[in-house]
N, C-alpha and C positions, 0 to 999 in steps of 0.2 A: 545636271551633275550626277555622276554615279555615286550615290550616297554611301553604299557599302564600301566601295573602293576608297573613297575619301576617309571614311572612318578607319579602315585598315591602315591607311597611311599615317593616321594620327595615333595609332596604338601606342608608340613609345611615350608620347605626351600624356595620354590618358593613364597609362600605368604609372608613370612618374608622379603624376598628381595624386593618384590613389595612394601611393606609398607615402607621399608627403603628409597627406591628411591623416593617414593611418598612424603615423608616428607621433602626432600631437593632438590627441582627442580631447574634447571638452564636454562636460556634462550638460544636461538640459538646463537652460537658463543662464549658462556661463560661456556661451559660444562666442566670446569676444575676439580672440585671435583668429578663430576659424572664419568669422565673418569678414575680418580685415583681409585675410589672405584671399578669400574668394573675390572680394572687391578688387584687389590688386590683379588677380588673374583676369578678371573681366576687363579692367582698364587696359591691360596689355593687348587685348583684342580690339580696343576701340569702342567698347561697350561701357556705358556709364551706369553704375549701380545706384539704386535708390534705397537708402537705409530706412528701416522702420523707426518709429519714434520711441516706443516703449518696450520693445523686445529686440533681441539680436536677430541676425538674419537680414535678408534683403531681397529686393526684386530688381530686374533689369529688363529692358525691352529692346527687341530687334524689330524694327518696322520695315516691312516690305515696301517696294516702290509703288505697289498698287494697293488701294484700300480694300478692306475686307474684315473678317472676323478676328477675334483674339483668342489664341490658344495659350494656356498656361502649361509649362513643364515644371513639375515640382520635384525637388530633391530635399530630403531631410538631412540635417547636418550634425546632430548631437550624438554623443557616445554614451556608454554605460559605465557604471561604477563596478567594473570587473578588472581584476589584475590579470594581464595578458600572459598566457603560457604557450604561445605559438613557437617561440624561438626564431621568429623571422628577423632578418637583419634590420628591418625598419619597424620593429615592434615598439609599441608604446612603453615608456618607462616612467610615466607619471601616475600610475595607479589606476588609470581609466583605460577603456578599450573600445574601439569601434568593433564591437562583437556582434553587431547586427547589420554590418555592411553599409552604413551610411557614408563611409569614406568612398566606397564604390559609387554611390549615388551622386556624390559631389563630382567625382572625376568624370563619370559618364555624361553628366549634364554640362560640364565645362567643355568636353569634346563636342557635344551637340551645339553648344553656343558658337564654337569656332566655325563649324560647318554652316549653320544657319546664317551666321553673319556674312559668310561668303556668298550666300544664296539670296541676298536681299532682293535682287532684281527679279528673282523667280517667285517671290512670295506675294500672295494676294491677302495681305492682312498683317497681323502683328503677333510675334512670339513674346510671351512674358515668362522670363525665367524666375522661378520662385525657389529660393534657398531658405527652407523653413527650419526654425529652431524647435527644440523641445518636443519632438515627436515621442520620445521615450517618457517624457513627463505627462503626456496625454493632453496637453493644453496648447501646444504650439500652433496647430491649425486654427483652432478657435481664436487665438490671439492674433494670428496673421489676418484672419477675416476682419477682425475689428480694426486692423491697421489698413484695410482697404486692398488687401492682396487680390481679391476677386473682382474688384470694381470694373465693370465694363467687359468682363471676360465672357466667352461663350462656351468654353469647354476646358477641361483639365485632364492632364495625363500624369499618372504616377506609376512607378515601378519599384520592385524590391528584389534584390538578390536573395536567393533562398537555398538553404543547405540541404533540404530533403529532396530537391529536384536535381537531376543530373544535368551538368553542363553538356551541351549548350542549349538544352531544351527551354522553351518558353511557354508559360501558362497564360492564356488570355481567355478564361472561361466566363461565359455569361452567368449572371445571377449572383447569389451571395458568395463572397470570398472569405470574409472574416467576420467575427462576431462583434456584437456590442459588448462594451466593458463597463460595468457599474461597480462602484466601491461603496461599502457601507461601514459605519461605525455604530455599534450598539452599546449603550451604557445601561447597566442594570443597578438599581438602588435597592438595597435591602435594609435590615436592621441588625446591628451587631448583638451578639450574645456569646456567652461562654460555650465552648465546644461540648460541655457536658449537659447543657440545657438548651438545645436548638429550638425548643418550642417557645422560648422567650424572645426569639428574633425572627428575622426573615432572611433566609439563606440565599445570598446572591450567587454563590457558586453552584448550588444545586439548581437554581433557576437557569443559570447560564448553560450548564450541562444538558438540561432538559430542552432548552431552546435550540442548542446546537444540533441535537439529534432530531428534534421535531422539524427543523427547517429542511432537512433532507427529504421529508415527506412532500415538500413542494416539488421536488424533482421526481420522486418515485411514485407518488399517488395523486398529485394535483396538476400534473403536467402531461400533455399528450406525449406518448413514447416516441412519436416521429418528429417531435419538435425539440431540437437540441437545447439542452439547458445544463449548465454547470454552476453549482453553488459551493464555494470553498471558503472555509474558515481558516485564516492564516495566522491569527494572533488572538491570544486570550491573556488578560492580565487581571489578577485580583488576589486579595488576601494579604495579610501582613504578619500573621502569627499562626502556628500550626494548630493551636487549640482555641481559636477564636472564630466564630461565625462572621464572615466578612459582610460589609454593607455595600461594597462596590466591586463590580466586575466590568471590564471593558473588552469588547470583542470587535475584531475587524475582519473583513472578508471581501470577496469579489464574486460577482455574478456575470456569467457569459451566456448570451442568447441572441436570437435573431428577431426579437419583437421590436415594434416601434411605439408601443404604448407603455403605460405605467402599471400593468397588471401584476408584474412580479413584485414590485415594491408593495403594492396593495395586499397581495397574498402574504408576504413576509410580515407586514404589520398585523394582519389578522391572526397569524400563528403566534407571533411574539406576544400579542395582547392576551390571547387565551391562556398561554402558559403563565404569564406574569400575574394575571388575575388569580389563577388557581394557587400559585405559590406566594401570593401576597407581597409581591415586589412591584416597584414602578420602573419605568424604562423610557429611554429616548433613542430614536433611530435617526441617524444622519445618512441619507441615501443619496449618492452622488452619481450622476450620469456622465461618465468620462467620454466614451466614444460610442458611436452608433454602428450598426452593421455596415461593412463595406460591400456594396452591391453594384455589380456591373449590370445595371437594369436598363440602360439605354442601348437598345439593339443596334441603332445606327452607329453610334460612336464605337461600341465594341466591334462591330463589323468592319469599320474602317481600320481599326487597329489590327485585327486579324489579317485583313488583306495586305496591310503594310508589312507585317511579319512574313507572310507567305511570299510576297514579291521579293523580299530581301533574301530569305533563307530557304524557301521551298516549303512544301506542305508537310514534310517530315519533322519540322521544327517544334510542333506543338506537343506539349505534355498536358495532362489533366491532373492538377493537384487537388486532393479532397479539400472541401471547405474547412477552414481552421477556426478553432474556438479562441484563438488569440485575436488581438484587436489592433487597429491602426487609426490614427486620428485623421487620415485622409477622408474618412467617412464624413467629417464635418463639411468638407468641400462638396461632396456628392449630395448633401442636403440642399445646397445652394444652386449648383449648376451641373449639367451633364458631365460625365467623365468616364474614364476607364482606368482600372488598376491591374497591372501585370506583374508576373513573377518570372525572374530569370534564374534558371538553375545554376548553382555555384559549386556543386560537389563534383569531384573527379577522383574516384578510388585509384585509378591507374597512376595518378600523381600523388597519392597519399592525402588527398583533400577530402575528408569525410565528416568533419565537424559541422554542426548546424548552428543556427543563430542563437545568440546569447550564451554560447559556451566559451570558456576562456581559451579554447584552442581553435576557434572559428577562423577559417581562412577561405579564400575563393580561388577558383581557377581564373586567373587574370585574362585568359583568352576570351572570356565572355564580355569584357568591358567594352570593346569596340562594337560588339553586337548590340549592347544596351544603348550606346550612343547612336548607332544607325537606326534602331527602331524608334527612338524618340524623334529623330529628325524626320524619318519617313512618315510617321504618324502626323506630325505637325504639318508637313508639306501637303500630305494627301488631304487632311481635313480642310486646310485653307484653300486648296485648289480644286476641291471636289464641287 
């Protein structure tokens, strides 16, 4: 089968499904109707879905006529708590928005499912379609693994439409692509006192301010300058009265990096502990490892994907997008099995499409959708038949 030609013939279907899912987004952990609609779309193709037990989302398998390995194609399905301002005729009106392109991921994967289902006789192995919930929540992939999404699989493919890359270019760069994402909550306990007599208390706010500034030393003085690291404090809450030394301050923040050990957490605890001891306060740190780095570290799988893209679109299709400090829970899959993560450019200034992911005006050049479908199919076919 000419995969690209078949994807082009399915373009009206892929665009129609993208617009449908765009119009009715659901937040992480609440993808009830989205899951139901995907299941109906699959059943219409003769593909039977398998629902997860404890989370939304589903998997479905397309078995080739010949035995072989198992390839997973993953599409995330949740939306963001953003009020859409695109003005599109199919814009969401429920206060949520597919502002990160997951509506496109669903539609491209449904297009791929149709083509692969027609190619059963040509497949040496099995295609597992994974429609994953709660990527934006940072826990969907981890929960899908617990539900057996990866069981028996040999490789996984993921893609993301991306607003800083021009359509129709595609990034399939080896190595690190996105950073690890850690979240922390720090609670500081002091002793209350009147604002006129701070020596009688232990000032939690002063301790918090000192800790916030001291933690940046981790980035500027205790970290190699060639090792990317971002530490951001996004929330501070403390105090009840303007003239009272407070006894409690809560701080929340995020750390982004490319390490696979616990050294950043250990350094944070060392710095916090030193400041707290000096200022006579106590503290508790809850450090949460949300996502790990997304790393296209399997040269064989990355190479198959690049050859698939070149065979479809030619050598001029490739873009190189710089490594991002944002994160993706696709990284959980890559800790378990080999895989590859790609980006499909979605911006087109000539069409007025210039917004990027997580903006309330984000839109995509829909011409890319059929290409995303074709690439997923070609990769799966090439991997199984290589």
